N, CA, C and O atoms as a GROMACS GRO file, in nm:
protein
  228
    1MET      N    1  15.344 -11.234   7.129
    1MET     CA    2  15.246 -11.178   7.043
    1MET      C    3  15.125 -11.301   7.058
    1MET      O    4  15.007 -11.268   7.074
    2LYS      N    5  15.160 -11.423   7.052
    2LYS     CA    6  15.052 -11.533   7.101
    2LYS      C    7  14.955 -11.502   7.190
    2LYS      O    8  14.836 -11.488   7.161
    3ASP      N    9  15.018 -11.488   7.336
    3ASP     CA   10  14.948 -11.476   7.444
    3ASP      C   11  14.893 -11.341   7.440
    3ASP      O   12  14.784 -11.341   7.496
    4ASP      N   13  14.924 -11.232   7.399
    4ASP     CA   14  14.828 -11.115   7.316
    4ASP      C   15  14.686 -11.175   7.290
    4ASP      O   16  14.585 -11.142   7.352
    5PHE      N   17  14.692 -11.264   7.195
    5PHE     CA   18  14.612 -11.294   7.114
    5PHE      C   19  14.537 -11.386   7.164
    5PHE      O   20  14.442 -11.430   7.100
    6ILE      N   21  14.568 -11.432   7.293
    6ILE     CA   22  14.481 -11.569   7.365
    6ILE      C   23  14.376 -11.450   7.468
    6ILE      O   24  14.254 -11.451   7.486
    7LYS      N   25  14.464 -11.372   7.511
    7LYS     CA   26  14.419 -11.277   7.593
    7LYS      C   27  14.268 -11.214   7.558
    7LYS      O   28  14.170 -11.204   7.631
    8ASP      N   29  14.286 -11.177   7.417
    8ASP     CA   30  14.212 -11.096   7.359
    8ASP      C   31  14.104 -11.202   7.305
    8ASP      O   32  14.015 -11.134   7.254
    9ILE      N   33  14.077 -11.320   7.294
    9ILE     CA   34  13.972 -11.414   7.270
    9ILE      C   35  13.805 -11.365   7.321
    9ILE      O   36  13.777 -11.346   7.439
   10ASP      N   37  13.740 -11.356   7.248
   10ASP     CA   38  13.603 -11.332   7.310
   10ASP      C   39  13.534 -11.443   7.324
   10ASP      O   40  13.492 -11.483   7.216
   11MET      N   41  13.500 -11.521   7.432
   11MET     CA   42  13.446 -11.642   7.457
   11MET      C   43  13.306 -11.669   7.415
   11MET      O   44  13.292 -11.791   7.415
   12GLU      N   45  13.184 -11.605   7.376
   12GLU     CA   46  13.140 -11.601   7.339
   12GLU      C   47  13.101 -11.615   7.155
   12GLU      O   48  13.003 -11.655   7.093
   13ARG      N   49  13.246 -11.556   7.114
   13ARG     CA   50  13.273 -11.592   6.965
   13ARG      C   51  13.338 -11.697   6.932
   13ARG      O   52  13.338 -11.716   6.811
   14LEU      N   53  13.405 -11.789   7.007
   14LEU     CA   54  13.495 -11.895   7.033
   14LEU      C   55  13.377 -12.021   7.003
   14LEU      O   56  13.387 -12.105   6.913
   15GLU      N   57  13.272 -12.010   7.095
   15GLU     CA   58  13.150 -12.098   7.083
   15GLU      C   59  13.081 -12.074   6.961
   15GLU      O   60  13.027 -12.162   6.895
   16VAL      N   61  13.084 -11.921   6.926
   16VAL     CA   62  12.999 -11.975   6.791
   16VAL      C   63  13.082 -12.027   6.673
   16VAL      O   64  13.035 -12.107   6.592
   17LEU      N   65  13.203 -11.981   6.666
   17LEU     CA   66  13.288 -12.052   6.603
   17LEU      C   67  13.282 -12.193   6.597
   17LEU      O   68  13.279 -12.247   6.486
   18ARG      N   69  13.280 -12.276   6.726
   18ARG     CA   70  13.263 -12.400   6.733
   18ARG      C   71  13.112 -12.441   6.683
   18ARG      O   72  13.083 -12.560   6.700
   19ARG      N   73  13.027 -12.369   6.632
   19ARG     CA   74  12.930 -12.401   6.624
   19ARG      C   75  12.871 -12.397   6.436
   19ARG      O   76  12.772 -12.442   6.378
   20LEU      N   77  12.970 -12.335   6.400
   20LEU     CA   78  12.928 -12.356   6.226
   20LEU      C   79  12.971 -12.459   6.183
   20LEU      O   80  13.054 -12.531   6.238
   21PRO      N   81  12.910 -12.478   6.065
   21PRO     CA   82  12.926 -12.613   5.994
   21PRO      C   83  13.129 -12.632   5.945
   21PRO      O   84  13.206 -12.536   5.934
   22LYS      N   85  13.163 -12.767   5.927
   22LYS     CA   86  13.304 -12.769   5.913
   22LYS      C   87  13.304 -12.714   5.815
   22LYS      O   88  13.388 -12.623   5.808
   23ASP      N   89  13.221 -12.736   5.697
   23ASP     CA   90  13.312 -12.675   5.557
   23ASP      C   91  13.295 -12.516   5.575
   23ASP      O   92  13.385 -12.453   5.518
   24ILE      N   93  13.228 -12.460   5.623
   24ILE     CA   94  13.278 -12.319   5.647
   24ILE      C   95  13.389 -12.279   5.733
   24ILE      O   96  13.469 -12.186   5.718
   25ILE      N   97  13.378 -12.369   5.830
   25ILE     CA   98  13.526 -12.350   5.898
   25ILE      C   99  13.669 -12.349   5.844
   25ILE      O  100  13.766 -12.280   5.877
   26GLU      N  101  13.649 -12.471   5.728
   26GLU     CA  102  13.762 -12.498   5.688
   26GLU      C  103  13.779 -12.398   5.563
   26GLU      O  104  13.880 -12.412   5.494
   27LYS      N  105  13.708 -12.323   5.537
   27LYS     CA  106  13.737 -12.175   5.402
   27LYS      C  107  13.781 -12.086   5.469
   27LYS      O  108  13.810 -11.980   5.413
   28LEU      N  109  13.798 -12.100   5.591
   28LEU     CA  110  13.859 -11.997   5.711
   28LEU      C  111  14.016 -11.960   5.693
   28LEU      O  112  14.101 -12.048   5.697
   29THR      N  113  14.038 -11.867   5.679
   29THR     CA  114  14.222 -11.855   5.711
   29THR      C  115  14.243 -11.809   5.834
   29THR      O  116  14.158 -11.764   5.911
   30LYS      N  117  14.368 -11.824   5.855
   30LYS     CA  118  14.416 -11.797   6.001
   30LYS      C  119  14.361 -11.654   6.039
   30LYS      O  120  14.300 -11.622   6.141
   31GLU      N  121  14.398 -11.578   5.930
   31GLU     CA  122  14.400 -11.429   5.967
   31GLU      C  123  14.243 -11.404   5.955
   31GLU      O  124  14.214 -11.285   5.965
   32GLU      N  125  14.149 -11.481   5.938
   32GLU     CA  126  14.011 -11.446   5.915
   32GLU      C  127  13.964 -11.524   6.107
   32GLU      O  128  13.891 -11.471   6.191
   33VAL      N  129  14.028 -11.636   6.115
   33VAL     CA  130  13.947 -11.685   6.242
   33VAL      C  131  14.006 -11.582   6.340
   33VAL      O  132  13.933 -11.552   6.434
   34ARG      N  133  14.116 -11.527   6.333
   34ARG     CA  134  14.140 -11.437   6.421
   34ARG      C  135  14.077 -11.292   6.470
   34ARG      O  136  14.055 -11.252   6.585
   35ALA      N  137  14.058 -11.233   6.355
   35ALA     CA  138  13.921 -11.150   6.353
   35ALA      C  139  13.815 -11.182   6.390
   35ALA      O  140  13.740 -11.113   6.459
   36PHE      N  141  13.796 -11.283   6.350
   36PHE     CA  142  13.637 -11.346   6.412
   36PHE      C  143  13.641 -11.339   6.564
   36PHE      O  144  13.566 -11.264   6.628
   37LEU      N  145  13.738 -11.424   6.623
   37LEU     CA  146  13.754 -11.450   6.738
   37LEU      C  147  13.798 -11.294   6.855
   37LEU      O  148  13.764 -11.307   6.973
   38SER      N  149  13.858 -11.182   6.819
   38SER     CA  150  13.906 -11.069   6.858
   38SER      C  151  13.884 -10.940   6.822
   38SER      O  152  13.918 -10.845   6.894
   39LYS      N  153  13.825 -10.929   6.708
   39LYS     CA  154  13.832 -10.790   6.635
   39LYS      C  155  13.646 -10.718   6.622
   39LYS      O  156  13.552 -10.795   6.600
   40ASP      N  157  13.632 -10.606   6.637
   40ASP     CA  158  13.564 -10.571   6.579
   40ASP      C  159  13.530 -10.571   6.428
   40ASP      O  160  13.444 -10.630   6.362
   41GLN      N  161  13.595 -10.514   6.406
   41GLN     CA  162  13.602 -10.502   6.239
   41GLN      C  163  13.696 -10.629   6.145
   41GLN      O  164  13.811 -10.669   6.162
   42TRP      N  165  13.582 -10.670   6.033
   42TRP     CA  166  13.631 -10.804   6.015
   42TRP      C  167  13.664 -10.755   5.860
   42TRP      O  168  13.619 -10.650   5.814
   43PRO      N  169  13.733 -10.830   5.799
   43PRO     CA  170  13.753 -10.802   5.686
   43PRO      C  171  13.666 -10.863   5.557
   43PRO      O  172  13.610 -10.969   5.587
   44ASN      N  173  13.649 -10.830   5.455
   44ASN     CA  174  13.541 -10.819   5.374
   44ASN      C  175  13.535 -10.956   5.332
   44ASN      O  176  13.421 -10.994   5.307
   45SER      N  177  13.633 -11.046   5.315
   45SER     CA  178  13.668 -11.187   5.273
   45SER      C  179  13.577 -11.250   5.422
   45SER      O  180  13.526 -11.356   5.388
   46LEU      N  181  13.550 -11.223   5.539
   46LEU     CA  182  13.491 -11.284   5.618
   46LEU      C  183  13.368 -11.299   5.644
   46LEU      O  184  13.310 -11.392   5.700
   47LYS      N  185  13.322 -11.188   5.592
   47LYS     CA  186  13.192 -11.141   5.597
   47LYS      C  187  13.145 -11.222   5.481
   47LYS      O  188  13.062 -11.309   5.507
   48GLU      N  189  13.185 -11.206   5.356
   48GLU     CA  190  13.159 -11.289   5.239
   48GLU      C  191  13.109 -11.452   5.312
   48GLU      O  192  12.999 -11.506   5.321
   49LYS      N  193  13.223 -11.486   5.349
   49LYS     CA  194  13.210 -11.634   5.392
   49LYS      C  195  13.147 -11.659   5.494
   49LYS      O  196  13.170 -11.771   5.540
   50LEU      N  197  13.046 -11.573   5.570
   50LEU     CA  198  12.985 -11.586   5.715
   50LEU      C  199  12.820 -11.520   5.662
   50LEU      O  200  12.723 -11.534   5.737
   51LYS      N  201  12.811 -11.463   5.553
   51LYS     CA  202  12.697 -11.414   5.486
   51LYS      C  203  12.579 -11.490   5.539
   51LYS      O  204  12.496 -11.442   5.617
   52ASP      N  205  12.579 -11.604   5.494
   52ASP     CA  206  12.444 -11.685   5.542
   52ASP      C  207  12.408 -11.724   5.650
   52ASP      O  208  12.311 -11.799   5.664
   53TYR      N  209  12.493 -11.670   5.764
   53TYR     CA  210  12.537 -11.679   5.916
   53TYR      C  211  12.507 -11.550   5.999
   53TYR      O  212  12.501 -11.561   6.121
   54LEU      N  213  12.492 -11.449   5.949
   54LEU     CA  214  12.511 -11.325   6.017
   54LEU      C  215  12.359 -11.262   6.039
   54LEU      O  216  12.274 -11.290   5.955
   55GLU      N  217  12.329 -11.187   6.140
   55GLU     CA  218  12.178 -11.147   6.115
   55GLU      C  219  12.264 -10.996   6.103
   55GLU      O  220  12.379 -10.958   6.124
   56ASP      N  221  12.125 -10.930   6.050
   56ASP     CA  222  12.131 -10.747   6.061
   56ASP      C  223  12.079 -10.715   6.157
   56ASP      O  224  11.962 -10.740   6.187
   57LEU      N  225  12.219 -10.610   6.268
   57LEU     CA  226  12.138 -10.606   6.379
   57LEU      C  227  12.110 -10.427   6.330
   57LEU      O  228  12.036 -10.355   6.398
   0.00000   0.00000   0.00000
């Protein structure tokens, strides 16, 4: 299962994650990080924590 997750990581999202402020990253759960890196649908908790960093597209 871990290998499947690694294959699904979006490298552009990984770069964005690395650029977020440390205090924001520390608030993210393991599940939220996984969703950020590999899923199109984010949990509401992740959207709330990143609301100041998201753009409306």
